[in-house]
Each structure stands twice: as C-alpha cells, then as structure tokens.
ZADO-1210 file (C-alpha; in nm, 4 decimals, padded with zeros to 6 digits):
<atoms>
<atom x="12.0281" y="-06.3427" z="01.1429" code="MET" pos="1"/>
<atom x="11.8559" y="-06.1764" z="00.8596" code="GLU" pos="2"/>
<atom x="11.9121" y="-06.4358" z="00.6411" code="ASN" pos="3"/>
<atom x="11.7469" y="-06.6375" z="00.8978" code="LYS" pos="4"/>
<atom x="11.4021" y="-06.4384" z="00.9592" code="GLU" pos="5"/>
<atom x="11.3804" y="-06.4237" z="00.5460" code="GLU" pos="6"/>
<atom x="11.3788" y="-06.8126" z="00.5349" code="LEU" pos="7"/>
<atom x="11.1723" y="-06.8117" z="00.8154" code="THR" pos="8"/>
<atom x="10.9196" y="-06.5718" z="00.6508" code="GLN" pos="9"/>
<atom x="10.9606" y="-06.7442" z="00.3690" code="ALA" pos="10"/>
<atom x="10.8391" y="-07.0606" z="00.5221" code="ASN" pos="11"/>
<atom x="10.5518" y="-06.9071" z="00.6795" code="VAL" pos="12"/>
<atom x="10.4082" y="-06.7409" z="00.3229" code="SER" pos="13"/>
<atom x="10.4984" y="-07.1186" z="00.1769" code="GLU" pos="14"/>
<atom x="10.2755" y="-07.2886" z="00.4500" code="GLU" pos="15"/>
<atom x="09.9871" y="-07.0311" z="00.4258" code="ILE" pos="16"/>
<atom x="10.0030" y="-07.0649" z="00.0650" code="ALA" pos="17"/>
<atom x="09.9556" y="-07.4375" z="00.0799" code="GLU" pos="18"/>
<atom x="09.6793" y="-07.3737" z="00.3276" code="THR" pos="19"/>
<atom x="09.4471" y="-07.1641" z="00.1052" code="GLU" pos="20"/>
<atom x="09.5007" y="-07.3863" z="-00.1916" code="ALA" pos="21"/>
<atom x="09.3599" y="-07.6829" z="00.0271" code="GLN" pos="22"/>
<atom x="09.0615" y="-07.4805" z="00.1362" code="THR" pos="23"/>
<atom x="08.9819" y="-07.3669" z="-00.2491" code="GLN" pos="24"/>
<atom x="08.7417" y="-07.5846" z="-00.4744" code="PRO" pos="25"/>
<atom x="08.9329" y="-07.8014" z="-00.6847" code="LYS" pos="26"/>
<atom x="08.9643" y="-07.6879" z="-01.0498" code="ALA" pos="27"/>
<atom x="08.8395" y="-08.0310" z="-01.1941" code="GLU" pos="28"/>
<atom x="08.5481" y="-07.9848" z="-00.9709" code="THR" pos="29"/>
<atom x="08.4343" y="-07.6561" z="-01.1612" code="THR" pos="30"/>
<atom x="08.5393" y="-07.8395" z="-01.4599" code="THR" pos="31"/>
<atom x="08.2928" y="-08.1543" z="-01.4431" code="GLN" pos="32"/>
<atom x="08.0073" y="-07.8953" z="-01.3272" code="THR" pos="33"/>
<atom x="08.0375" y="-07.6836" z="-01.6352" code="ASP" pos="34"/>
<atom x="08.0465" y="-08.0442" z="-01.8312" code="THR" pos="35"/>
<atom x="07.6722" y="-08.0850" z="-01.6869" code="GLN" pos="36"/>
<atom x="07.3890" y="-08.0400" z="-01.8945" code="PRO" pos="37"/>
<atom x="07.2899" y="-07.6478" z="-01.8000" code="GLN" pos="38"/>
<atom x="06.9838" y="-07.6457" z="-01.6256" code="THR" pos="39"/>
<atom x="06.7620" y="-07.2765" z="-01.5450" code="GLU" pos="40"/>
<atom x="06.8998" y="-07.1267" z="-01.2140" code="ALA" pos="41"/>
<atom x="06.6911" y="-07.1206" z="-00.9304" code="THR" pos="42"/>
<atom x="06.7012" y="-06.8419" z="-00.6369" code="THR" pos="43"/>
<atom x="06.5731" y="-07.0537" z="-00.3664" code="GLU" pos="44"/>
<atom x="06.5553" y="-07.4348" z="-00.2867" code="TYR" pos="45"/>
<atom x="06.2524" y="-07.6450" z="-00.3485" code="THR" pos="46"/>
<atom x="06.1589" y="-07.9387" z="-00.1226" code="PRO" pos="47"/>
<atom x="06.1169" y="-08.2643" z="-00.3065" code="GLN" pos="48"/>
<atom x="05.8069" y="-08.3017" z="-00.1075" code="PHE" pos="49"/>
<atom x="05.6788" y="-07.8882" z="-00.1525" code="SER" pos="50"/>
<atom x="05.3491" y="-08.0436" z="-00.3593" code="ASP" pos="51"/>
<atom x="05.2609" y="-08.2702" z="-00.0289" code="ILE" pos="52"/>
<atom x="05.3075" y="-08.0209" z="00.2016" code="GLU" pos="53"/>
<atom x="05.0796" y="-07.6962" z="-00.0297" code="GLU" pos="54"/>
<atom x="04.8033" y="-07.9518" z="-00.0371" code="ALA" pos="55"/>
<atom x="04.8492" y="-08.0513" z="00.3685" code="VAL" pos="56"/>
<atom x="04.8240" y="-07.6796" z="00.4163" code="GLU" pos="57"/>
<atom x="04.5245" y="-07.6345" z="00.1663" code="GLU" pos="58"/>
<atom x="04.3490" y="-07.9371" z="00.3990" code="SER" pos="59"/>
<atom x="04.4686" y="-07.7559" z="00.6557" code="THR" pos="60"/>
<atom x="04.3015" y="-07.4297" z="00.6020" code="GLU" pos="61"/>
<atom x="03.9697" y="-07.6334" z="00.4658" code="GLU" pos="62"/>
<atom x="03.9687" y="-07.8360" z="00.8006" code="VAL" pos="63"/>
<atom x="03.9921" y="-07.4612" z="00.9713" code="VAL" pos="64"/>
<atom x="03.7300" y="-07.3239" z="00.7912" code="GLU" pos="65"/>
<atom x="03.5145" y="-07.6386" z="00.8312" code="ALA" pos="66"/>
<atom x="03.5126" y="-07.6476" z="01.2359" code="LYS" pos="67"/>
<atom x="03.2322" y="-07.3274" z="01.2562" code="PRO" pos="68"/>
<atom x="02.9832" y="-07.5657" z="01.1009" code="SER" pos="69"/>
<atom x="02.9841" y="-07.7904" z="01.3754" code="LYS" pos="70"/>
<atom x="02.9306" y="-07.5551" z="01.6443" code="LYS" pos="71"/>
<atom x="02.6096" y="-07.5529" z="01.4954" code="LYS" pos="72"/>
<atom x="02.4967" y="-07.8774" z="01.6704" code="PHE" pos="73"/>
<atom x="02.4287" y="-07.7321" z="02.0116" code="PRO" pos="74"/>
<atom x="02.1998" y="-07.5029" z="01.8434" code="LEU" pos="75"/>
<atom x="01.9772" y="-07.7930" z="01.7539" code="TYR" pos="76"/>
<atom x="01.9807" y="-07.8916" z="02.1266" code="ILE" pos="77"/>
<atom x="01.7090" y="-07.6828" z="02.2317" code="PRO" pos="78"/>
<atom x="01.4678" y="-07.8108" z="01.9630" code="VAL" pos="79"/>
<atom x="01.5153" y="-08.1840" z="02.1046" code="ILE" pos="80"/>
<atom x="01.4683" y="-08.0612" z="02.4193" code="ILE" pos="81"/>
<atom x="01.1568" y="-07.9053" z="02.3166" code="ALA" pos="82"/>
<atom x="01.0275" y="-08.2039" z="02.1147" code="ALA" pos="83"/>
<atom x="01.1172" y="-08.4306" z="02.4369" code="CYS" pos="84"/>
<atom x="00.9030" y="-08.1952" z="02.6767" code="ILE" pos="85"/>
<atom x="00.6088" y="-08.1945" z="02.4024" code="VAL" pos="86"/>
<atom x="00.6126" y="-08.5579" z="02.3806" code="VAL" pos="87"/>
<atom x="00.6435" y="-08.6032" z="02.7586" code="LEU" pos="88"/>
<atom x="00.3482" y="-08.3960" z="02.8057" code="ALA" pos="89"/>
<atom x="00.1319" y="-08.5687" z="02.5678" code="LEU" pos="90"/>
<atom x="00.2088" y="-08.8761" z="02.7348" code="VAL" pos="91"/>
<atom x="00.1838" y="-08.7543" z="03.1062" code="GLY" pos="92"/>
<atom x="-00.1745" y="-08.6146" z="02.8835" code="TYR" pos="93"/>
<atom x="-00.2977" y="-08.9677" z="02.8113" code="PHE" pos="94"/>
<atom x="-00.1647" y="-09.1379" z="03.1203" code="ALA" pos="95"/>
<atom x="-00.3879" y="-08.8799" z="03.3160" code="VAL" pos="96"/>
<atom x="-00.6781" y="-08.9039" z="03.0791" code="SER" pos="97"/>
<atom x="-00.6622" y="-09.3302" z="03.0451" code="LEU" pos="98"/>
<atom x="-00.5688" y="-09.4095" z="03.4345" code="PHE" pos="99"/>
<atom x="-00.6488" y="-09.1308" z="03.6308" code="VAL" pos="100"/>
<atom x="-01.0186" y="-09.1402" z="03.7824" code="PRO" pos="101"/>
<atom x="-01.1599" y="-08.8709" z="03.5997" code="THR" pos="102"/>
<atom x="-01.5241" y="-08.7513" z="03.5861" code="ILE" pos="103"/>
<atom x="-01.5083" y="-08.5989" z="03.2009" code="GLU" pos="104"/>
<atom x="-01.6240" y="-08.8219" z="02.9491" code="GLY" pos="105"/>
<atom x="-01.9604" y="-08.9706" z="02.8312" code="THR" pos="106"/>
<atom x="-02.1729" y="-09.1576" z="03.0796" code="TRP" pos="107"/>
<atom x="-02.5255" y="-09.3495" z="02.9956" code="LYS" pos="108"/>
<atom x="-02.7534" y="-09.3256" z="03.3024" code="TYR" pos="109"/>
<atom x="-03.1066" y="-09.5960" z="03.2648" code="VAL" pos="110"/>
<atom x="-03.3868" y="-09.4993" z="03.4711" code="SER" pos="111"/>
<atom x="-03.5331" y="-09.7316" z="03.6781" code="GLU" pos="112"/>
<atom x="-03.8726" y="-09.6672" z="03.5977" code="GLU" pos="113"/>
<atom x="-03.9133" y="-09.6999" z="03.2376" code="ASP" pos="114"/>
<atom x="-03.5401" y="-09.8002" z="03.1566" code="GLN" pos="115"/>
<atom x="-03.4983" y="-09.4750" z="02.9278" code="LEU" pos="116"/>
<atom x="-03.1286" y="-09.4314" z="02.8289" code="GLU" pos="117"/>
<atom x="-02.9580" y="-09.0818" z="02.9228" code="PHE" pos="118"/>
<atom x="-02.6501" y="-08.9550" z="02.7860" code="TYR" pos="119"/>
<atom x="-02.4836" y="-08.6866" z="03.0210" code="TYR" pos="120"/>
<atom x="-02.1255" y="-08.5734" z="02.8321" code="THR" pos="121"/>
<atom x="-01.8511" y="-08.4101" z="03.0606" code="PHE" pos="122"/>
<atom x="-01.6269" y="-08.1644" z="02.8608" code="ASP" pos="123"/>
<atom x="-01.4060" y="-07.8593" z="02.9623" code="GLU" pos="124"/>
<atom x="-01.4351" y="-07.6232" z="02.6365" code="THR" pos="125"/>
<atom x="-01.3206" y="-07.2747" z="02.5968" code="ALA" pos="126"/>
<atom x="-01.6576" y="-07.1912" z="02.7261" code="GLU" pos="127"/>
<atom x="-01.6269" y="-07.3853" z="03.0482" code="GLY" pos="128"/>
<atom x="-01.6942" y="-07.7040" z="03.1797" code="ALA" pos="129"/>
<atom x="-02.0159" y="-07.7675" z="02.9753" code="MET" pos="130"/>
<atom x="-02.2547" y="-08.0652" z="03.0744" code="CYS" pos="131"/>
<atom x="-02.5354" y="-08.1614" z="02.7967" code="GLU" pos="132"/>
<atom x="-02.7933" y="-08.4468" z="02.8514" code="MET" pos="133"/>
<atom x="-02.9328" y="-08.5611" z="02.5728" code="ASN" pos="134"/>
<atom x="-03.2072" y="-08.8881" z="02.5381" code="ILE" pos="135"/>
<atom x="-03.2406" y="-08.9638" z="02.1026" code="GLY" pos="136"/>
<atom x="-03.2025" y="-08.6546" z="01.9306" code="THR" pos="137"/>
<atom x="-03.2961" y="-08.4213" z="02.2013" code="ILE" pos="138"/>
<atom x="-03.0299" y="-08.2265" z="02.3832" code="HIS" pos="139"/>
<atom x="-03.0014" y="-08.0104" z="02.7135" code="PHE" pos="140"/>
<atom x="-02.7063" y="-07.7989" z="02.7412" code="PRO" pos="141"/>
<atom x="-02.5474" y="-07.7308" z="03.0685" code="GLY" pos="142"/>
<atom x="-02.2944" y="-07.6711" z="03.2943" code="THR" pos="143"/>
<atom x="-02.1056" y="-07.8296" z="03.5695" code="TYR" pos="144"/>
<atom x="-01.8436" y="-07.7470" z="03.8626" code="GLU" pos="145"/>
<atom x="-01.5945" y="-07.9819" z="04.0245" code="LEU" pos="146"/>
<atom x="-01.5250" y="-07.8979" z="04.3829" code="SER" pos="147"/>
<atom x="-01.3105" y="-08.0778" z="04.6375" code="GLU" pos="148"/>
<atom x="-01.3040" y="-08.0643" z="05.0390" code="ALA" pos="149"/>
<atom x="-01.1333" y="-08.3059" z="05.2462" code="ASP" pos="150"/>
<atom x="-01.1407" y="-08.6561" z="05.0594" code="THR" pos="151"/>
<atom x="-01.4787" y="-08.5973" z="04.9153" code="THR" pos="152"/>
<atom x="-01.4996" y="-08.4667" z="04.5658" code="LYS" pos="153"/>
<atom x="-01.8203" y="-08.2592" z="04.4714" code="THR" pos="154"/>
<atom x="-02.0027" y="-08.2174" z="04.1360" code="VAL" pos="155"/>
<atom x="-02.2636" y="-07.9258" z="04.0877" code="SER" pos="156"/>
<atom x="-02.4734" y="-08.0044" z="03.7782" code="ILE" pos="157"/>
<atom x="-02.7297" y="-07.7745" z="03.5881" code="SER" pos="158"/>
<atom x="-02.9154" y="-07.9070" z="03.3573" code="VAL" pos="159"/>
<atom x="-03.2498" y="-07.8187" z="03.2418" code="TYR" pos="160"/>
<atom x="-03.4063" y="-08.1318" z="03.2096" code="ALA" pos="161"/>
<atom x="-03.3599" y="-08.5345" z="03.3433" code="GLY" pos="162"/>
<atom x="-03.2570" y="-08.6944" z="03.6467" code="TYR" pos="163"/>
<atom x="-02.9783" y="-08.5457" z="03.7657" code="ILE" pos="164"/>
<atom x="-02.9478" y="-08.2033" z="03.8781" code="TYR" pos="165"/>
<atom x="-02.7671" y="-08.0456" z="04.2030" code="GLY" pos="166"/>
<atom x="-02.5085" y="-08.1536" z="04.4227" code="ASN" pos="167"/>
<atom x="-02.3180" y="-08.4715" z="04.4164" code="TYR" pos="168"/>
<atom x="-02.0568" y="-08.6098" z="04.6132" code="ALA" pos="169"/>
<atom x="-01.8929" y="-08.8568" z="04.3336" code="TYR" pos="170"/>
<atom x="-01.6732" y="-09.1468" z="04.2427" code="GLU" pos="171"/>
<atom x="-01.5078" y="-09.2782" z="03.9717" code="VAL" pos="172"/>
<atom x="-01.3999" y="-09.6557" z="03.9233" code="GLU" pos="173"/>
<atom x="-01.2495" y="-09.8373" z="03.6538" code="GLY" pos="174"/>
<atom x="-01.0273" y="-09.7349" z="03.3767" code="ASN" pos="175"/>
<atom x="-01.1107" y="-09.5685" z="03.0653" code="LYS" pos="176"/>
<atom x="-00.9061" y="-09.7229" z="02.8595" code="LEU" pos="177"/>
<atom x="-01.0955" y="-10.0468" z="02.9073" code="PHE" pos="178"/>
<atom x="-01.4072" y="-09.8511" z="02.8885" code="GLY" pos="179"/>
<atom x="-01.5494" y="-10.0104" z="03.2665" code="GLU" pos="180"/>
<atom x="-01.5612" y="-09.7090" z="03.4615" code="ARG" pos="181"/>
<atom x="-01.8551" y="-09.6507" z="03.6448" code="VAL" pos="182"/>
<atom x="-01.9742" y="-09.3342" z="03.8188" code="LEU" pos="183"/>
<atom x="-02.1748" y="-09.3155" z="04.1712" code="THR" pos="184"/>
<atom x="-02.3580" y="-08.9960" z="04.2448" code="LEU" pos="185"/>
<atom x="-02.4785" y="-08.9384" z="04.6097" code="THR" pos="186"/>
<atom x="-02.7248" y="-08.6734" z="04.6529" code="GLY" pos="187"/>
<atom x="-02.7246" y="-08.4517" z="04.9357" code="GLU" pos="188"/>
<atom x="-03.0082" y="-08.6737" z="05.0997" code="ASP" pos="189"/>
<atom x="-02.7813" y="-08.9849" z="05.0473" code="GLY" pos="190"/>
<atom x="-02.9695" y="-09.1275" z="04.7526" code="SER" pos="191"/>
<atom x="-02.7484" y="-09.2577" z="04.5021" code="THR" pos="192"/>
<atom x="-02.7481" y="-09.2828" z="04.1183" code="ILE" pos="193"/>
<atom x="-02.4741" y="-09.5189" z="03.8834" code="THR" pos="194"/>
<atom x="-02.3502" y="-09.4158" z="03.5423" code="LEU" pos="195"/>
<atom x="-02.1249" y="-09.6376" z="03.3164" code="THR" pos="196"/>
<atom x="-01.9307" y="-09.5129" z="03.0518" code="GLN" pos="197"/>
<atom x="-02.0113" y="-09.5002" z="02.7228" code="ALA" pos="198"/>
<atom x="-01.9485" y="-09.3759" z="02.3775" code="LYS" pos="199"/>
<atom x="-02.1379" y="-09.0232" z="02.3155" code="GLN" pos="200"/>
<atom x="-02.3709" y="-09.0943" z="02.0309" code="PRO" pos="201"/>
<atom x="-02.4486" y="-08.9104" z="01.7607" code="LYS" pos="202"/>
<atom x="-02.7627" y="-08.8311" z="01.5829" code="ASP" pos="203"/>
<atom x="-02.7201" y="-09.0301" z="01.2910" code="SER" pos="204"/>
<atom x="-02.7637" y="-09.3045" z="01.5241" code="ASP" pos="205"/>
<atom x="-03.1212" y="-09.2362" z="01.5094" code="TYR" pos="206"/>
<atom x="-03.2248" y="-09.0969" z="01.2208" code="ILE" pos="207"/>
<atom x="-03.0826" y="-08.9614" z="00.9172" code="VAL" pos="208"/>
<atom x="-03.1795" y="-08.7460" z="00.6008" code="PRO" pos="209"/>
<atom x="-03.3977" y="-08.8538" z="00.3635" code="ASP" pos="210"/>
<atom x="-03.1798" y="-08.9851" z="00.0554" code="GLU" pos="211"/>
<atom x="-03.3988" y="-08.7516" z="-00.2334" code="ASN" pos="212"/>
<atom x="-03.3827" y="-08.4239" z="-00.0155" code="PHE" pos="213"/>
<atom x="-03.3626" y="-08.1510" z="-00.2217" code="GLU" pos="214"/>
<atom x="-03.2765" y="-07.7869" z="-00.0572" code="GLU" pos="215"/>
<atom x="-03.4951" y="-07.4817" z="-00.0726" code="VAL" pos="216"/>
<atom x="-03.2470" y="-07.2115" z="-00.0708" code="GLU" pos="217"/>
<atom x="-03.4767" y="-06.9689" z="00.0599" code="ALA" pos="218"/>
<atom x="-03.5328" y="-07.1636" z="00.3936" code="LEU" pos="219"/>
<atom x="-03.1309" y="-07.2312" z="00.4428" code="THR" pos="220"/>
<atom x="-02.9562" y="-07.0302" z="00.6892" code="GLY" pos="221"/>
<atom x="-02.9881" y="-06.9155" z="01.0548" code="GLU" pos="222"/>
<atom x="-03.3071" y="-06.7729" z="01.1881" code="TRP" pos="223"/>
<atom x="-03.4207" y="-06.6162" z="01.5488" code="GLU" pos="224"/>
<atom x="-03.7250" y="-06.4923" z="01.7378" code="TYR" pos="225"/>
<atom x="-03.6569" y="-06.2788" z="01.9506" code="TYR" pos="226"/>
<atom x="-03.8588" y="-06.1317" z="02.3005" code="TYR" pos="227"/>
<atom x="-03.7672" y="-05.8233" z="02.4137" code="PRO" pos="228"/>
<atom x="-03.9798" y="-05.8994" z="02.7370" code="GLU" pos="229"/>
<atom x="-03.7041" y="-06.1551" z="02.8450" code="TYR" pos="230"/>
<atom x="-03.4313" y="-06.0475" z="02.6839" code="ASP" pos="231"/>
<atom x="-03.3954" y="-06.3898" z="02.4560" code="ALA" pos="232"/>
<atom x="-03.4398" y="-06.5854" z="02.1677" code="ALA" pos="233"/>
<atom x="-03.4987" y="-06.9123" z="02.0062" code="MET" pos="234"/>
<atom x="-03.2986" y="-07.0095" z="01.7047" code="LYS" pos="235"/>
<atom x="-03.3623" y="-07.2190" z="01.4450" code="LEU" pos="236"/>
<atom x="-03.1073" y="-07.3404" z="01.2219" code="THR" pos="237"/>
<atom x="-03.1825" y="-07.5031" z="00.8676" code="ILE" pos="238"/>
<atom x="-02.8855" y="-07.6619" z="00.6776" code="ASN" pos="239"/>
<atom x="-02.8297" y="-07.7711" z="00.3556" code="SER" pos="240"/>
<atom x="-02.7780" y="-08.0894" z="00.3906" code="ASP" pos="241"/>
<atom x="-03.1571" y="-08.2014" z="00.5200" code="GLY" pos="242"/>
<atom x="-03.0526" y="-08.1092" z="00.9082" code="THR" pos="243"/>
<atom x="-03.2397" y="-07.8585" z="01.1380" code="MET" pos="244"/>
<atom x="-03.2017" y="-07.7593" z="01.4887" code="ILE" pos="245"/>
<atom x="-03.5018" y="-07.5984" z="01.7025" code="TYR" pos="246"/>
<atom x="-03.3432" y="-07.4109" z="02.0074" code="ASP" pos="247"/>
<atom x="-03.5639" y="-07.3207" z="02.2602" code="GLN" pos="248"/>
<atom x="-03.3573" y="-07.0312" z="02.4304" code="PHE" pos="249"/>
<atom x="-03.0253" y="-07.2428" z="02.4840" code="GLY" pos="250"/>
<atom x="-03.2076" y="-07.5123" z="02.7260" code="TYR" pos="251"/>
<atom x="-03.3585" y="-07.7911" z="02.5039" code="GLN" pos="252"/>
<atom x="-03.2046" y="-07.8672" z="02.1462" code="GLU" pos="253"/>
<atom x="-03.4526" y="-08.0800" z="01.9157" code="LEU" pos="254"/>
<atom x="-03.1973" y="-08.1873" z="01.6599" code="HIS" pos="255"/>
<atom x="-03.3889" y="-08.2883" z="01.3427" code="CYS" pos="256"/>
<atom x="-03.4012" y="-08.4093" z="00.9445" code="VAL" pos="257"/>
<atom x="-03.6736" y="-08.2495" z="00.7513" code="TYR" pos="258"/>
<atom x="-03.7740" y="-08.2213" z="00.3687" code="THR" pos="259"/>
<atom x="-03.9311" y="-07.9242" z="00.2017" code="ALA" pos="260"/>
<atom x="-04.1302" y="-07.7989" z="-00.0587" code="ASP" pos="261"/>
<atom x="-04.2608" y="-07.4837" z="-00.1640" code="ASP" pos="262"/>
<atom x="-04.5188" y="-07.4494" z="00.1456" code="SER" pos="263"/>
<atom x="-04.4419" y="-07.7582" z="00.3998" code="VAL" pos="264"/>
<atom x="-04.1732" y="-07.8510" z="00.6207" code="ILE" pos="265"/>
<atom x="-04.1869" y="-08.2023" z="00.7209" code="LYS" pos="266"/>
<atom x="-03.9424" y="-08.2379" z="01.0313" code="LEU" pos="267"/>
<atom x="-03.8675" y="-08.5619" z="01.2441" code="SER" pos="268"/>
<atom x="-03.6870" y="-08.6095" z="01.5299" code="PHE" pos="269"/>
<atom x="-03.6181" y="-08.9263" z="01.7967" code="PHE" pos="270"/>
<atom x="-03.7127" y="-08.9317" z="02.1334" code="GLU" pos="271"/>
<atom x="-03.7900" y="-09.2801" z="02.2684" code="THR" pos="272"/>
<atom x="-03.9055" y="-09.3261" z="01.8993" code="GLU" pos="273"/>
<atom x="-03.9407" y="-09.1156" z="01.5511" code="ILE" pos="274"/>
<atom x="-04.1589" y="-08.8029" z="01.6416" code="ILE" pos="275"/>
<atom x="-04.2607" y="-08.6580" z="01.2871" code="ALA" pos="276"/>
<atom x="-04.4875" y="-08.3759" z="01.1860" code="GLN" pos="277"/>
<atom x="-04.5841" y="-08.1335" z="00.9376" code="GLU" pos="278"/>
<atom x="-04.5988" y="-07.7532" z="00.9505" code="GLU" pos="279"/>
<atom x="-04.6893" y="-07.4822" z="00.6689" code="GLU" pos="280"/>
<atom x="-04.4713" y="-07.1820" z="00.6420" code="TYR" pos="281"/>
<atom x="-04.4818" y="-06.9149" z="00.4198" code="TYR" pos="282"/>
<atom x="-04.2537" y="-06.5723" z="00.3925" code="PHE" pos="283"/>
<atom x="-04.3712" y="-06.2343" z="00.4854" code="ASP" pos="284"/>
<atom x="-04.0787" y="-05.9659" z="00.3443" code="ASN" pos="285"/>
<atom x="-03.7778" y="-06.0959" z="00.4937" code="ASP" pos="286"/>
<atom x="-03.9670" y="-06.2686" z="00.7538" code="GLN" pos="287"/>
<atom x="-04.0286" y="-06.6658" z="00.7554" code="LEU" pos="288"/>
<atom x="-04.3693" y="-06.7388" z="00.8944" code="ILE" pos="289"/>
<atom x="-04.2999" y="-07.0980" z="01.0828" code="PHE" pos="290"/>
<atom x="-04.4649" y="-07.2439" z="01.3747" code="LEU" pos="291"/>
<atom x="-04.7027" y="-06.9580" z="01.4603" code="GLY" pos="292"/>
<atom x="-04.4025" y="-06.7304" z="01.4771" code="LEU" pos="293"/>
<atom x="-04.1816" y="-06.4493" z="01.3035" code="ASN" pos="294"/>
<atom x="-03.8333" y="-06.5596" z="01.2502" code="TRP" pos="295"/>
<atom x="-03.5977" y="-06.3169" z="01.1512" code="THR" pos="296"/>
<atom x="-03.2642" y="-06.3974" z="00.9712" code="ARG" pos="297"/>
<atom x="-02.9852" y="-06.3545" z="01.2002" code="VAL" pos="298"/>
<atom x="-02.7896" y="-06.0515" z="01.1063" code="GLY" pos="299"/>
<atom x="-03.1123" y="-05.8817" z="01.0455" code="ASP" pos="300"/>
<atom x="-03.2543" y="-05.5910" z="01.2476" code="THR" pos="301"/>
<atom x="-03.6302" y="-05.7064" z="01.3834" code="THR" pos="302"/>
<atom x="-03.8660" y="-05.4327" z="01.5080" code="PRO" pos="303"/>
<atom x="-03.8285" y="-05.5058" z="01.8567" code="ASP" pos="304"/>
<atom x="-03.4900" y="-05.5168" z="01.8205" code="GLN" pos="305"/>
<atom x="-03.4285" y="-05.1401" z="01.6483" code="ALA" pos="306"/>
</atoms>
C-alpha cells in the first residue's frame, strides 16, 4: 500500500511538473530575442499615431479657446438695430416732408394790384417757428403759430409788413417732391390768398458785391445804436466781403452791397429794382458816425448803457 501511495504521488508530481513546463516561455524564444538588435528600453507603450493624437488635442484646445470670440458677435446686434432705427427714422422724415401736407418751406405770393413778388419762408428753428418775408433783398423777420380744431388747420402769422398778417385757415395741396404745392389761406372775413411753392431766393440773385471791392478794416464789424427810451437797438453789420446788413429793431433788414473809401460809403439794395445811395461817415473816438447816428461796436459800452 505504501508503495502504491508513493507511486501515485510521484505521478501527480510529474504531471504538475509537465504542466508548469508547458506554461513557461520556451528557451528558444528567449534565445531568439537575445539575438535581435538591441534597442533602448521604454517604460511605457507609445501608440503608433501618438503624434496625430497630440495634434488633434492641440487643435481641440485652439477651437475651445477660439469659441469666446464667436460669442462677441451678438454685441454687434444692438448697433445694427440702432442703425436700422436711424435709417427708418430718416426714411420716415423724408416721407413726411415730401408727401405729407405741411406749411413749412418757401412760398411765393404775387400781389394782384402791382404783381410784386413776396416770398414767405416758414421754418422750425431752435428759436421757434420763424416766418420770414422778403421782397428782393429787403427782409422782414417774423413768427408763426399752428393750431388745429376739428378738421380746420389754422396758422397765425406775425410779420411787420406785406399783405399777409393775422389768423388764417390753411390748406396745402400738391406734392413737395415735384414742386407743385399750393397753399391757400382763408382769412376771418372769408377772403382767400393763394401762394405757390418756390425756391427761397438768395440776395446774390438780385445784387452782388463790386468785383473791385477793397475792405476798409476800420469799418468791418458789428455796430449798434441803442435807444434807451425803447430799450431797443438798431444794428449794422459791415462784412469784409462787400456785404452789409442794416437791421431796424429786428422788424426789417436791408441786405446791401457796398464800397467805401476814407469818408464815403456807397451802398445798394434791391426792392423792385436796385436802389443806390451814398452816405458820408467818420469816426469820433470809438464811435462810427453814419446815417446821422452814433454807432458803437457791439461789445463796447455806450454812455446810455453804462
């Protein structure tokens, strides 16, 4: 029995030994490996496409970093919207000014009696609603006021001279774009006045400075004559280009051209024809004696104003 158990153990030991031998690497393989050319040992596996993988990772990082710049695009949207609003506002303004009936602009009235041409210009300015009438180079600054009750539009015109003054119901017909508008004013007594759209004339359409004009520097500037009893002043603007404006208390302005020597001013303005005259002048200290009045430079103090 003992021999049988020893044999059995021996057989088992041999089987275990054979199994271990089969699982161990063969010596030939080890020998063949040793005969291959030696290369540097590496501690970790390097993928075959590692360089491509790194490039992809770098590209991904760049794309991620570039994304915030795309987010800036919505910041331009308010600017675009604002620009569109401005454009629409301008289009609306021109549409209103061209196609909607309005009294603003320049109108010509031709008197029935003597066929004189009067130009009325209605304009909204920073100083208010201004209405200026001119005949030739004589200007009459004034004001106007619009109102509306029910379906009736009314304009109140305040101008120192001319045929049109007071309250009128008005109606505008035609299109400003084609220059064919007609303004009809109906007075409180039922009388009507008809004006047609016109281009505002320039002073140079009637008179121009002398081509040989030479400036007298002592005259150039703004002058005024002050009336203390009325707390009002007449003004004289003598320009270096040969033009002059004689302002009578803000109610009437004569726009003139002139030439001057050391004692005489020759001036001209246009009404229904050119009106020319000569006036002597001289200086008394800082005052200009002209047209029989003592003019003081604007900004200087006169004895009456002191």
